[in-house]
N, C-alpha and C positions, 0 to 999 in steps of 0.2 A: 504493499499500500504505499509506504513511504518513498519507494521509487517513482510510482506513478504521480504522487503529490509533486515531488521535485521536478518531473518531467513537465507537467502542466504549469507549474510555477514559471519555469524558464520559457516555455512556449508563450506564456502570458506576457513575460518582460520583453520578449524578441517582438511581439506584435506591437506592443506599446512603442518600442524604439522605432519600428518600421512606420508607425502612424505618424510620430513625431518627426523623425529625421528624414524617412523615405519619400513622404508625399512632397509633390513639387511646390516650388515657392509661389506665392501669389504675385500674380502680374496684374497691375491696376493702375489706373490714373489718380493722381493725388487729389484728394477731396479737401481743400482748406476748410477749417472749423474753428470757430470762436464759441466756446461753451456757455459764455453768458455767466462768468463767475462773480459778477456784481449783483446777481440774484441771491439773496440770502439763503433761499432753500437749497440752490445748487451748491453754494459754498459749504452748508452744513451737510449736505449729501457727500461731497468729496472729502470733507472731514472724517465722515464715518468710514468711507471705503478706504482711506489711507491706513486704517488700523487693521486692515485684513492681513492674514498672514503673508500672501505673496508679497504685499507692498513692504511689510516689515523685512522680509528676506532680501528684497531687491535693495532696500536701504543700508542693509548689512554688507551687501557687494558693493555698493558705491563707496561706503566708507572705507572698506578694505582697499578698494582701488586708490582712493584718495591719500590714503596713508603711504602708499608706494612713492608718492611724489614729494613727501616729507615737507608738506606747505608750512610756511611761516608768514608773518606779518598779518595784512589784512585781507581777509577772504569774504567775498561777496557771493551769496547764493541768489541768482536770479530765477524768479518764478518761485519763491519759496513756500508758497501756499500757506498751510497752517502751521508751519515750522518744524514738521517732523525731522527732517533731515539735519537743519542747521542746529537745531537743539542737541541732537545726538551728537554733532560734531562739536559743539561747546563742551559736552560731556567727555568726549573721547579725545579732544585736541584742545585742552583747556588754555594753551597759550595763544591762541589765534584771537585776532581782532575781528569779530563777526558782524556782518551786516546783511540781513535778509531783505530782498526786494520784491514786490508783487504789485501787480496792476489792480487787485481788488482790496479796497479798504475794509470791506466785510471780512475776508478771510485773514488779513494781517490783524485783525482785532482777536481773532481766534488764536494766531501765531503769539500774541504778545501775552494772552492769558495762559498759554501752554508754557511760555518760558518763565513766568512767574510760578506756576505750579511746579515746575522742574528745577526751580531755584537758580536759573541761569541768566535771568533778566538783566544782570549787571554785566554779562558778558556777550550778549547779543542785543543788536540795535536792528529796528525794523523801518524801512523806508518805502513810501509808495512810488511806483514808476513803471516805466516800460522799457524794454530791452532796446528799443528804437531811440530810446533818450533816458540814458541812465544818469541819475542825480549824483555824480562824482566828477571831479575835475580830471583833466588830462594826467595821464602817467601817474595815477594815485593808488592803484590796486594791484596787490601781488598775486592774488589767486581768484580765479572766478570758476563757480560751478553752477551747474544747471541739470536739473532731472525732470524728465517728463514735461519739458516746457518748450523744447524746439519746435515742435509740430504746431504750436500756437502762435509763433512768430509771424507777423504779417509780412514783414520784409527781412527775410535772412541774411541777405547781403549787407543791408544797411546795419542789422543787428551785430553781426560778426565785425563790421568797421567800427561799431560803437564800443564792442568789447576790446577790440585793438587800441582804441582811444584812450580808455581808462586805465589800461594795464601799464604797470610799469615796465622799463626795458628788462627783458627776461621774464616778465611775468607769464603766468600759465593759466590755462583754462582747461576744463575738464567738463564734458558735456554727457549725459546719458539720456537715452531716448528709445522709443521703439523704432523698428525698421518696418517700412511698408512691405518689404519682400520677403515678409515672413512665411514659414510654411502654413499651408492651407489648414492643416490641423489646429493651429493656434487662432486662425480666424474663427474657426467653428466653436472653440472653447469661448472666445471673447464674445461671440454672439449669444452663447449660452448665459454668460454672465450678465450681459446688457439685457436680455429679456426676463430673467428669472431672479438673479441674486441682487443686483445693485438696488439702492433706494430709488423710489418713484421719481424723484426729481432729475435723476441721472437718466432713467429709462426715457422720460419725456424728450431728452436731448440726445438719445441714442449713444450714451456713454457707458463703457470706455471704447466702445468699437469704432465710433468716430475718430478717436485720437490716433489709432493705428492706420485708418484710412487716411488720416491727415499728416502722417509721418513721411519721412524720406527714405530713399534707397542709399546704399552705400555711394554708388556713382553719382547721385545728385549732390552729395556732401562733398565729393572731391570736386564738383564743378563749383561750389560756392568757394572754396579755397583758393581756386584759381584767379579768384577776384580780390582776394585780401591777402595782405603781406605778412601772414604768419611764418614762423619757423618750425621745423620739425614737427609737422602736423602728423597725426597718426589716427586711423579709424580702426577699432577692433571690434568687428562684427561677431555676434553670437546668436543663438537660436531665434530669439524674437527682438533682440535689442542690440544696441551698439555703444561703445565708449568712443568719444571723439575728443582729442586732446591737441594741444599745440602751445607754442611759445611765441612771445612778440619779439 
């Protein structure tokens, strides 16, 4: 009996791997999307979703990647949302001077409350702003990080030029986002999440499925960098996401 059990477990694992890695990648035209985070109900729904286990695991992955850069000085989190990531950075890397920037005043209020609850409000500052017009002077920031925000940027070329403007010489950026050319299996999974799991406010705006449909492919990111003077740019694609980094 134990041999048959082991056999079926192995077959099951192989089947899952084939589903995830063997299915073709999705080929689709990008569908730009602005979710309306200024809507209080949407902001609260996003806040609830960021506490789901997959998002917690992804934040750990981002922080692990960030530590490899050994950042110092002033770090800005663009599109910081409700502050989950930047607050964890404050806890893990307490010597950094941290600023979270987001377009939504509503969600920044949630971030400020979370920082107070976690007792890191003396380490993190929050500012309202957009990636196309960041509230910082030229050559003033040591490190920029952004997670699940790139696909919202209205004008990515202008945004990357703005990032370039505020970074110090040899300053570094690290971006983490979905990739639109993910496996079809993941699209099916996100469709299920959008239709069944997420709060009603997100279902009404077709999230998170809309986010991956609004994200970019690896080739498209390479095209952006051909228009901005960053040094040592690197794109590390994974199953359904990618890390994008570079220096000024």
